[in-house]
Residue, then its C-alpha position, 0 to 999 in steps of 0.5 A: x527362456x527369455x524370462x530367466x535372469x543372467x545367473x539363472x540362464x547360466x545354470x539352466x544352460x550349463x554343459x557341465x557334467x557335474x554342476x551345483x547351483x547354490x540357490x538362495x531363498x526366493x531365488x527362483x530355484x523351482x523355476x530353474x529346475x523346470x527350465x533345465x528340464x525344458x532346455x534338455x528336452x527342447x534344445x538338447x533333444x533329450x528324451x524325457x525317459x532319460x531324465x530323472x529328477x529327485x525332489x525333497x517332498x512329493x508336493x514339490x514333485x507335483x508342483x514341478x511336474x504340473x508347471x513343466x506340463x504347462x511348458x512341454x505338454x504331456x511329455x512332462x509325465x514321461x520324466x521320472x520324478x519324485x522323492x528318492x524314497x518314492x522312486x526307490x520304492x517303485x523300483x523295489x516293487x518292480x524288481x524286488x526279487x533281485x534282492x530277496x523280496x516278493x515284488x509288487x507285494x511289499x509293505x512299508x512299516x511306519x515309525x510306529x510299526x517299526x518300534x512296535x515290532x522292535x519291542x516284540x523282537x526284543x521281548x522274544x530275545x529277553x532284552x525287553x520286559x514288556x515295560x522296559x529295556x534290559x541289558x541294552x540302552x534304547x538310545x544305543x539301538x536307535x543310534x545303530x539303526x540311524x547309522x545303518x539307514x544313512x551310511x553307504x555299505x553299512x552292515x548289521x555285522x558292524x554293529x555292537x554285540x547286543x545291537x547286532x543280535x537285536x537288529x539281525x532278528x528284527x530284519x529277519x522278521x521284516x524279510x519273513x513279512x516281505x516288508x521294509x521300514x521307511x529307513x530301509x527303503x534306500x538301504x535295500x535300493x543300494x543293493x538293488x542298484x547295481x543289479x538293474x543298472x543295465x536297465x536304467x537309461x537315465x542320462x541326466x539326473x537332477x537333485x533338489x535340496x541337496x543340502x539335506x542329503x545324508x551320506x547314503x543318499x549322496x552315494x546313491x546319486x553318485x552311483x547312479x550317475x556312474x552306472x548310467x553315465x549321467x550328468x548331475x545337476x544338483x541344487x542346494x543351499x547349505x544355509x537352508x540345511x535343517x535335517x542334520x538330526x535325521x542324518x543329513x550331511x550339510x558339510x558335504x557341499x563344503x568338503x566337495x566344493x571343488x568337485x562341482x562347477x558352481x553357479x550362484x542364484x543370489x537375487x531374492x524375488x520373494x521377500x521385501x528388502x528388510x526381510x532379506x537384509x535381516x536374514x543375511x545378517x542372521x546367517x552371517x553368524x554361521x562359519x560353516x557355509x559357502x559364500x553367498x549373499x542374497x540381494x533383494x530384487x524388491x525395493x519395498x521395505x516393511x521393517x521386521x517387527x520384534x514383539x516380546x512377552x507374547x505367549x500363545x494367548x497374546x498371539x491369538x489376540x494379535x491375530x484377532x486384531x489383524x482379522x478385525x482390521x480386514x487382513x485376510x487370515x489365510x495370508x498369515x502363517x505362524x511357524x514354531x520350533x515344535x508341535x507343543x507350542x503349535x498344539x496349544x495355539x491351535x486349541x486357543x484359536x479353536x476356542x476363539x472360533x478363529x479360522x485356522x489350519x494346523x498342519x500336523x494333525x493328520x500326521x499325528x493321526x497316521x502315527x497312532x496305533x489305531x490308524x496302523x491297526x486299521x491299515x493292517x487290514x489293507x496291508x494283508x490284502x496286498x501282502x498276505x505274507x505280512x505276519x506283523x500286520x496279522x498280529x495287529x488285527x488278531x484281537x479284532x478277528x477274535x483270535x485268542x492268544x492260544x489260537x494265535x500260538x497254534x496258527x504260528x506253529x502250523x504256519x512254521x510246519x507248512x512254511x506259510x504265513x500266519x494269515x494264510x494258515x489262519x484263512x485255510x482253517x476257515x475261521x468262523x469269524x473272518x473280517x476278510x469275507x464279503x468285501x471287494x478289493x476293487x471298490x476302495x470306498x466300500x472296502x474302507x467302509x467294511x474295515x470301518x465296521x470291524x474297527x468301530x470300537x476305535x475312538x478315531x475310526x471316523x477320522x481314519x476313514x475320512x483320511x482314506x476316503x479323502x485320498x480316494x476323492x483326490x486320486x482320479x481313476x483309482x479303480x482303473x487298474x489291472x489287478x483287484x488289489x490295485x487301488x489298495x496298493x496305490x494307496x499304501x504306496x502313497x501312504x508309505x512316503x507320506x509327509x507333513x506337506x501332504x497335509x497342506x491344502x490348495x484352498x486354505x481357509x484361515x491362518x496356517x500353523x506349522x513347524x518350520x520344518x514343515x514350511x520348507x519350500x513354502x512362502x506366505x505374505x506374513x510370517x509370525x515366528x513364535x517362541x523365540x526364546x533361549x532354551x526353546x529356539x535355540x534349544x538348550x542342547x544347541x547352547x552347548x554345541x556350536x554345530x547344533x547352534x549353526x543348525x538352529x540358526x539355519x532353521x531360523x533363517x529358513x523360517x525368516x525367508x518364508x515371509x514375502x511382505x511382513x516378518x514378525x519375531x515373537x518371544x514368550x514372557x521371561x521368567x526369573x529364578x526365585x533362588x538365583x534371581x537369574x532370568x530364565x528363557x530370555x529372548x532368543x539371540x536370533x532376534x538380535x542377530x536379525x536386527x543388528x549387524x555382526x560386529x567385525x572381529x578386531 
């Protein structure tokens, strides 16, 4: 513990039962979390089985557990750690029968699958023509789903008339299929929690990145502390809250400030002084925050560069000049507000033969129809009750619409699933014959044969086989479906940061959201123009503008040594003569001190 600073040590060794560590960017937050767990185990003699740590991403959980093992040894693996969705899904797979699920055989629908099933349900109810929604607005449906997924105690019965009918039918289908959506994992866990409270032994709960918790996540954290009699060690920074669009409630920390004993980590060990000072100037323009000013620990100062009129082609030229000058491309990250800009930049770099990694390609693949139909085979192996996955592979198995209708009728009569009913008829064409569950690689090759008409089948196969290569001992499981179940469990909570490789070769391109928690020697922020970053919508809404500014703050504080702010060429409206898309206000706010009100 000797290597901790005074402010870090105060947080690590707190005896508070409810503490909040306001951790500025680059302040050693991960180190504090690790040292807190180590302190509990070594100095407070807490069993690792009594510690639960929620992280924002699976990548963060892996890094913490790896570094914790270096400090405390194999005991690190006895600490329960992961994303809240990951931990909740694991408990639902174990105790799901308490909330009406078949444990161990639960499948999770991705966003694409959720929307496909929702459309199918709406068509049956007459709210969708097959091409467009009828009698109800899709944005109202989406709003109700988001409300349900992020609000404690929220019930379908409380939604609007039409939305209630659609949502009820949708979740009836999910229950019939023994399936959850990603959003309903925590909603279902909310119901499970009081039923398993007597089995939980957690005495210390740690939560990272609390500024991006939504109301339901806060409810779950507080309820677990109450049911277990556990202390809460929360770590967060409202200045780095960037997921309000997904339901996050950054103002929770402001509203509940007096509920916590607060510790502040303000020393920045990551970035040069000029980067820290610029980030401070930027975020000071936000009113809704808890007081905190980063103090640079490094005295070196490489001025932030602001470069205007840089479109994607110009950024490629800038990277080529840097490369030719001997600067390693793997030291550079280009961050953008959205994938539209990054995809174009990636294409230009590809054409130029410039080494780069575009974080987002695999995620786009996982959201494709072909990817989901390929994986429907795997889901049926683990969960034969999944009627929706059977629907996705119907045509691959050569089942006509008429035959499919007969299967559904027989299944209803017998009380079985569509898949099981179809198999009981001993079909002449059966993709599920002649393969082994246990040999994961052979199974993937088998499914690839049946999906060979897919344009992306080789990419999908490579995605699955790469997981197998990076997952040691996947065959050492008690049941035949074990490797498949493990893979699908991993895939259910897949996110952008899972794409990031350890051995990077070339410039990294990613959205600012994907860069959360990461750091790079040089950061280029692209597309800093009004209407792009900040967005047009934010220009009309101050809360949205504060959210955009927090996003710019996160982007700036990813840089260690050099920060380059670029804006695209501006255009002038031929009729009015007004400039369209001028350089972003965030550039000016980073460079100039905020003027004090008179």
